[in-house]
KESE-659476 format. One record per atom (N, C-alpha, C): residue number from 1; residue in one letter; atom name; z, x, y. Coordinates in steps of 0.05 Angstrom, whole numbers, always signed. Each point is the difference from the previous one (the first is absolute). Layout:
BEGIN
(site NUM 'a' 'CA' (Z X Y))
...
// end
This chain:
BEGIN
(site 1 'm' 'N' (-847 -334 -532))
(site 1 'm' 'CA' (+28 -8 -5))
(site 1 'm' 'C' (+18 +23 +8))
(site 2 't' 'N' (+22 -7 +14))
(site 2 't' 'CA' (+19 +20 +9))
(site 2 't' 'C' (+22 +3 -21))
(site 3 't' 'N' (+6 +26 -5))
(site 3 't' 'CA' (+21 +5 -20))
(site 3 't' 'C' (+26 +7 +14))
(site 4 'l' 'N' (+21 +1 -16))
(site 4 'l' 'CA' (+26 +8 +10))
(site 4 'l' 'C' (-1 +28 +11))
(site 5 'a' 'N' (-14 +17 -13))
(site 5 'a' 'CA' (-2 +28 +9))
(site 5 'a' 'C' (-14 +1 +27))
(site 6 'd' 'N' (-20 -17 +5))
(site 6 'd' 'CA' (-14 -1 +26))
(site 6 'd' 'C' (+19 -8 +22))
(site 7 'i' 'N' (+16 -21 -6))
(site 7 'i' 'CA' (+19 -10 +19))
(site 7 'i' 'C' (+21 +21 +7))
(site 8 'n' 'N' (+10 +13 -21))
(site 8 'n' 'CA' (+21 +21 +4))
(site 8 'n' 'C' (-12 +23 +17))
(site 9 's' 'N' (-25 +7 -5))
(site 9 's' 'CA' (-14 +21 +16))
(site 9 's' 'C' (-2 -8 +29))
(site 10 'q' 'N' (-7 -25 +5))
(site 10 'q' 'CA' (-2 -10 +27))
(site 10 'q' 'C' (+27 +0 +14))
(site 11 'i' 'N' (+21 -8 -15))
(site 11 'i' 'CA' (+27 +0 +12))
(site 11 'i' 'C' (+8 +28 +7))
(site 12 'k' 'N' (-6 +19 -18))
(site 12 'k' 'CA' (+8 +28 +6))
(site 12 'k' 'C' (-15 +10 +25))
(site 13 'k' 'N' (-26 -7 +2))
(site 13 'k' 'CA' (-16 +8 +23))
(site 13 'k' 'C' (+11 -11 +26))
(site 14 'h' 'N' (+7 -26 -2))
(site 14 'h' 'CA' (+12 -13 +24))
(site 14 'h' 'C' (+27 +11 +7))
(site 15 'd' 'N' (+16 +6 -20))
(site 15 'd' 'CA' (+27 +12 +5))
(site 15 'd' 'C' (-3 +27 +14))
(site 16 'e' 'N' (-20 +16 -8))
(site 16 'e' 'CA' (-5 +25 +13))
(site 16 'e' 'C' (-9 -4 +29))
(site 17 'q' 'N' (-17 -20 +5))
(site 17 'q' 'CA' (-9 -6 +27))
(site 17 'q' 'C' (+24 -9 +17))
(site 18 'i' 'N' (+17 -17 -11))
(site 18 'i' 'CA' (+23 -9 +14))
(site 18 'i' 'C' (+18 +23 +8))
(site 19 'a' 'N' (+5 +18 -19))
(site 19 'a' 'CA' (+16 +24 +5))
(site 19 'a' 'C' (-11 +17 +23))
(site 20 'q' 'N' (-27 +3 -1))
(site 20 'q' 'CA' (-13 +16 +21))
(site 20 'q' 'C' (+3 -14 +27))
(site 21 'l' 'N' (-4 -27 +1))
(site 21 'l' 'CA' (+2 -15 +25))
(site 21 'l' 'C' (+29 +1 +10))
(site 22 'r' 'N' (+19 -2 -17))
(site 22 'r' 'CA' (+28 +2 +8))
(site 22 'r' 'C' (+6 +28 +12))
(site 23 'm' 'N' (-11 +20 -12))
(site 23 'm' 'CA' (+4 +27 +10))
(site 23 'm' 'C' (-13 +3 +28))
(site 24 'q' 'N' (-24 -10 +3))
(site 24 'q' 'CA' (-13 +1 +26))
(site 24 'q' 'C' (+16 -16 +21))
(site 25 'a' 'N' (+10 -23 -8))
(site 25 'a' 'CA' (+16 -16 +19))
(site 25 'a' 'C' (+25 +15 +8))
(site 26 'e' 'N' (+13 +13 -18))
(site 26 'e' 'CA' (+24 +15 +6))
(site 26 'e' 'C' (-6 +24 +19))
(site 27 'q' 'N' (-23 +13 -5))
(site 27 'q' 'CA' (-8 +22 +18))
(site 27 'q' 'C' (-5 -10 +28))
(site 28 'l' 'N' (-14 -23 +2))
(site 28 'l' 'CA' (-6 -12 +26))
(site 28 'l' 'C' (+26 -8 +14))
(site 29 'r' 'N' (+18 -12 -15))
(site 29 'r' 'CA' (+26 -8 +12))
(site 29 'r' 'C' (+15 +24 +10))
(site 30 'n' 'N' (+0 +22 -15))
(site 30 'n' 'CA' (+14 +24 +9))
(site 30 'n' 'C' (-13 +11 +25))
(site 31 'q' 'N' (-26 +0 +2))
(site 31 'q' 'CA' (-14 +9 +24))
(site 31 'q' 'C' (+7 -17 +24))
(site 32 'e' 'N' (-1 -26 -4))
(site 32 'e' 'CA' (+7 -19 +22))
(site 32 'e' 'C' (+29 +4 +8))
(site 33 'r' 'N' (+17 +3 -20))
(site 33 'r' 'CA' (+29 +3 +5))
(site 33 'r' 'C' (+5 +25 +17))
(site 34 's' 'N' (-14 +22 -6))
(site 34 's' 'CA' (+3 +25 +15))
(site 34 's' 'C' (-7 -5 +30))
(site 35 'g' 'N' (-22 -15 +4))
(site 35 'g' 'CA' (-8 -6 +27))
(site 35 'g' 'C' (+20 -17 +15))
(site 36 'v' 'N' (+11 -20 -14))
(site 36 'v' 'CA' (+20 -18 +12))
(site 36 'v' 'C' (+25 +16 +7))
(site 37 'i' 'N' (+9 +17 -18))
(site 37 'i' 'CA' (+24 +16 +5))
(site 37 'i' 'C' (-4 +18 +24))
(site 38 'e' 'N' (-24 +12 +2))
(site 38 'e' 'CA' (-5 +18 +23))
(site 38 'e' 'C' (+0 -16 +26))
(site 39 'e' 'N' (-12 -24 -1))
(site 39 'e' 'CA' (-1 -17 +24))
(site 39 'e' 'C' (+29 -9 +8))
(site 40 'i' 'N' (+16 -6 -19))
(site 40 'i' 'CA' (+28 -8 +6))
(site 40 'i' 'C' (+15 +23 +11))
(site 41 'r' 'N' (-4 +24 -11))
(site 41 'r' 'CA' (+14 +24 +11))
(site 41 'r' 'C' (-7 +5 +29))
(site 42 'k' 'N' (-26 -3 +7))
(site 42 'k' 'CA' (-9 +3 +27))
(site 42 'k' 'C' (+13 -20 +19))
(site 43 'k' 'N' (+2 -25 -9))
(site 43 'k' 'CA' (+12 -21 +17))
(site 43 'k' 'C' (+30 +5 +3))
(site 44 'i' 'N' (+13 +9 -21))
(site 44 'i' 'CA' (+29 +6 +1))
(site 44 'i' 'C' (+4 +22 +21))
(site 45 'a' 'N' (-16 +21 -1))
(site 45 'a' 'CA' (+3 +22 +19))
(site 45 'a' 'C' (-7 -9 +28))
(site 46 'e' 'N' (-21 -15 +3))
(site 46 'e' 'CA' (-9 -10 +26))
(site 46 'e' 'C' (+21 -17 +14))
(site 47 'y' 'N' (+13 -17 -15))
(site 47 'y' 'CA' (+19 -19 +12))
(site 47 'y' 'C' (+30 +9 -4))
(site 48 'g' 'N' (+4 +22 -13))
(site 48 'g' 'CA' (+28 +10 -4))
(site 48 'g' 'C' (+16 -19 -18))
(site 49 'i' 'N' (-12 -12 -19))
(site 49 'i' 'CA' (+14 -19 -18))
(site 49 'i' 'C' (+18 +15 -19))
(site 50 't' 'N' (+24 -10 -5))
(site 50 't' 'CA' (+18 +12 -19))
(site 50 't' 'C' (+4 -17 -24))
(site 51 'a' 'N' (+12 +11 -21))
(site 51 'a' 'CA' (+6 -15 -24))
(site 51 'a' 'C' (+18 -24 +6))
(site 52 's' 'N' (+18 +4 +19))
(site 52 's' 'CA' (+18 -21 +9))
(site 52 's' 'C' (-16 -23 +12))
(site 53 'd' 'N' (-20 +6 +17))
(site 53 'd' 'CA' (-16 -20 +12))
(site 53 'd' 'C' (-14 -17 -22))
(site 54 'l' 'N' (-8 +12 -21))
(site 54 'l' 'CA' (-13 -13 -22))
(site 54 'l' 'C' (+19 -12 -20))
(site 55 'k' 'N' (+26 +3 +5))
(site 55 'k' 'CA' (+21 -9 -18))
(site 55 'k' 'C' (-2 +12 -28))
(site 56 'l' 'N' (-6 +26 +0))
(site 56 'l' 'CA' (-3 +15 -25))
(site 56 'l' 'C' (+24 +16 -7))
(site 57 't' 'N' (+21 +0 +17))
(site 57 't' 'CA' (+23 +18 -5))
(site 57 't' 'C' (+19 -12 -20))
(site 58 's' 'N' (+5 +15 -20))
(site 58 's' 'CA' (+20 -5 -21))
(site 58 's' 'C' (+0 -29 -11))
(site 59 'r' 'N' (-22 -13 +1))
(site 59 'r' 'CA' (-3 -26 -12))
(site 59 'r' 'C' (-16 +1 -25))
(site 60 'v' 'N' (+12 -7 -22))
(site 60 'v' 'CA' (-14 -1 -25))
(site 60 'v' 'C' (-10 -28 -5))
(site 61 'p' 'N' (-27 -4 -5))
(site 61 'p' 'CA' (-10 -27 -4))
(site 61 'p' 'C' (+15 -14 -23))
(site 62 'g' 'N' (+7 -25 +5))
(site 62 'g' 'CA' (+14 -15 -20))
(site 62 'g' 'C' (+30 +3 +0))
(site 63 'r' 'N' (+10 +17 +16))
(site 63 'r' 'CA' (+29 +5 +1))
(site 63 'r' 'C' (+11 -12 +25))
(site 64 'r' 'N' (+21 -15 -2))
(site 64 'r' 'CA' (+13 -12 +24))
(site 64 'r' 'C' (+19 +20 +12))
(site 65 'a' 'N' (+4 -3 +26))
(site 65 'a' 'CA' (+20 +17 +14))
(site 65 'a' 'C' (+27 -6 -11))
(site 66 'g' 'N' (+16 +20 -2))
(site 66 'g' 'CA' (+28 -3 -10))
(site 66 'g' 'C' (+1 -5 -30))
(site 67 's' 'N' (-20 +9 -14))
(site 67 's' 'CA' (+0 -5 -29))
(site 67 's' 'C' (+18 +21 -14))
(site 68 'v' 'N' (+0 +1 -26))
(site 68 'v' 'CA' (+17 +16 -16))
(site 68 'v' 'C' (+0 +30 +9))
(site 69 'a' 'N' (-24 +10 +6))
(site 69 'a' 'CA' (-2 +29 +7))
(site 69 'a' 'C' (+18 +7 +24))
(site 70 's' 'N' (+2 -18 +20))
(site 70 's' 'CA' (+15 +7 +23))
(site 70 's' 'C' (+29 -7 -2))
(site 71 's' 'N' (+8 -15 -21))
(site 71 's' 'CA' (+28 -8 -2))
(site 71 's' 'C' (+14 +15 -22))
(site 72 'r' 'N' (-12 +20 -12))
(site 72 'r' 'CA' (+12 +16 -21))
(site 72 'r' 'C' (+23 +17 +11))
(site 73 'g' 'N' (+20 +5 -17))
(site 73 'g' 'CA' (+21 +18 +9))
(site 73 'g' 'C' (-8 +28 -3))
(site 74 'a' 'N' (+16 +18 +10))
(site 74 'a' 'CA' (-6 +29 -2))
(site 74 'a' 'C' (+0 +8 -30))
(site 75 'a' 'N' (-17 +19 -6))
(site 75 'a' 'CA' (-2 +10 -28))
(site 75 'a' 'C' (+26 +15 -7))
(site 76 'k' 'N' (+10 -7 -23))
(site 76 'k' 'CA' (+24 +14 -10))
(site 76 'k' 'C' (-6 +18 -24))
(site 77 'y' 'N' (-23 -6 -13))
(site 77 'y' 'CA' (-7 +15 -24))
(site 77 'y' 'C' (-29 +10 +2))
(site 78 'r' 'N' (-5 +24 -10))
(site 78 'r' 'CA' (-27 +11 +0))
(site 78 'r' 'C' (-7 +8 -29))
(site 79 'g' 'N' (-24 -10 -8))
(site 79 'g' 'CA' (-9 +5 -28))
(site 79 'g' 'C' (-12 +27 -3))
(site 80 'p' 'N' (-8 +7 -25))
(site 80 'p' 'CA' (-10 +27 -6))
(site 80 'p' 'C' (-26 +6 +13))
(site 81 't' 'N' (-16 -20 +8))
(site 81 't' 'CA' (-26 +6 +13))
(site 81 't' 'C' (+1 -9 +29))
(site 82 'g' 'N' (+24 -3 +12))
(site 82 'g' 'CA' (+2 -6 +28))
(site 82 'g' 'C' (+3 -29 +8))
(site 83 'e' 'N' (-2 -18 -19))
(site 83 'e' 'CA' (+3 -28 +6))
(site 83 'e' 'C' (+29 -6 +8))
(site 84 't' 'N' (+5 -20 +16))
(site 84 't' 'CA' (+27 -6 +9))
(site 84 't' 'C' (+8 -28 -7))
(site 85 'w' 'N' (+26 -5 +0))
(site 85 'w' 'CA' (+11 -26 -6))
(site 85 'w' 'C' (+26 -3 +16))
(site 86 's' 'N' (+5 -24 +11))
(site 86 's' 'CA' (+24 -4 +16))
(site 86 's' 'C' (+23 -8 -16))
(site 87 'g' 'N' (-4 -7 -26))
(site 87 'g' 'CA' (+22 -9 -17))
(site 87 'g' 'C' (+7 -29 +6))
(site 88 'g' 'N' (-17 -14 +14))
(site 88 'g' 'CA' (+5 -28 +8))
(site 88 'g' 'C' (-4 -20 -22))
(site 89 'r' 'N' (-4 -25 +9))
(site 89 'r' 'CA' (-3 -22 -18))
(site 89 'r' 'C' (-26 +1 -15))
(site 90 'g' 'N' (-2 -16 -21))
(site 90 'g' 'CA' (-25 -2 -15))
(site 90 'g' 'C' (+0 +20 -23))
(site 91 'r' 'N' (-24 +1 -13))
(site 91 'r' 'CA' (-3 +17 -23))
(site 91 'r' 'C' (+0 +29 +9))
(site 92 'k' 'N' (+9 +17 -18))
(site 92 'k' 'CA' (-1 +29 +5))
(site 92 'k' 'C' (-28 +9 -4))
(site 93 'p' 'N' (-9 +20 +15))
(site 93 'p' 'CA' (-27 +11 -4))
(site 93 'p' 'C' (-2 +11 -28))
(site 94 'r' 'N' (-25 +2 -10))
(site 94 'r' 'CA' (-5 +10 -27))
(site 94 'r' 'C' (+11 +28 -3))
(site 95 'w' 'N' (-3 +17 +20))
(site 95 'w' 'CA' (+9 +28 -4))
(site 95 'w' 'C' (+31 +1 -3))
(site 96 'v' 'N' (+14 -19 +12))
(site 96 'v' 'CA' (+29 -1 -3))
(site 96 'v' 'C' (+7 -10 -29))
(site 97 't' 'N' (-12 -21 -8))
(site 97 't' 'CA' (+7 -11 -27))
(site 97 't' 'C' (-7 +20 -22))
(site 98 'e' 'N' (-23 +15 +3))
(site 98 'e' 'CA' (-8 +19 -20))
(site 98 'e' 'C' (+20 +24 +0))
(site 99 'a' 'N' (+9 +8 +24))
(site 99 'a' 'CA' (+19 +22 +1))
(site 99 'a' 'C' (+27 -8 -12))
(site 100 'l' 'N' (+9 -24 +6))
(site 100 'l' 'CA' (+25 -9 -12))
(site 100 'l' 'C' (-2 -2 -30))
(site 101 'a' 'N' (-23 -9 -10))
(site 101 'a' 'CA' (-4 -2 -29))
(site 101 'a' 'C' (+0 +27 -13))
(site 102 'a' 'N' (-8 +20 +15))
(site 102 'a' 'CA' (-1 +28 -10))
(site 102 'a' 'C' (+27 +14 +2))
(site 103 'g' 'N' (+20 -15 +9))
(site 103 'g' 'CA' (+27 +12 +1))
(site 103 'g' 'C' (+9 +11 +27))
(site 104 'k' 'N' (-17 -2 +20))
(site 104 'k' 'CA' (+8 +9 +27))
(site 104 'k' 'C' (+17 -21 +14))
(site 105 's' 'N' (+12 +7 +22))
(site 105 's' 'CA' (+16 -19 +15))
(site 105 's' 'C' (-11 -2 +28))
(site 106 'l' 'N' (+8 -21 +14))
(site 106 'l' 'CA' (-10 -3 +28))
(site 106 'l' 'C' (+9 +23 +18))
(site 107 's' 'N' (+23 +11 -6))
(site 107 's' 'CA' (+10 +22 +17))
(site 107 's' 'C' (-19 +24 -1))
(site 108 'd' 'N' (-16 +3 -22))
(site 108 'd' 'CA' (-19 +21 -2))
(site 108 'd' 'C' (-22 -2 +21))
(site 109 'f' 'N' (-4 -24 +11))
(site 109 'f' 'CA' (-22 -4 +18))
(site 109 'f' 'C' (+9 -7 +29))
(site 110 'e' 'N' (+26 +2 +5))
(site 110 'e' 'CA' (+10 -6 +26))
(site 110 'e' 'C' (-11 +19 +21))
(site 111 'i' 'N' (-7 -11 +23))
(site 111 'i' 'CA' (-10 +16 +23))
(site 111 'i' 'C' (+26 +9 +15))
(site 112 'k' 'N' (+3 +25 +3))
(site 112 'k' 'CA' (+25 +11 +12))
(site 112 'k' 'C' (-5 +9 +28))
// end
């Protein structure tokens, strides 16, 4: 007769085996990946392929051309840790609202 303790022991043993197999799979994937990367580098050098040829220049996956990032106005305010804000529409950034709540004014952060 099998007990709950026996089943739990088997589960633990299998979980350990699964973890080992996942680790081996990850190691093999990394080795294969290294080979693929090296092969791609050789082909890029051989054919003089550029990032532009591969359409890798300044394109962020999932972002459409002309999105918010490219239509922002010039920064008018700089935060204490270097973040910037144009003072445009929408919600104020957290660093601005926190500074205003602490008694500072927007003029304290103007970029001159």
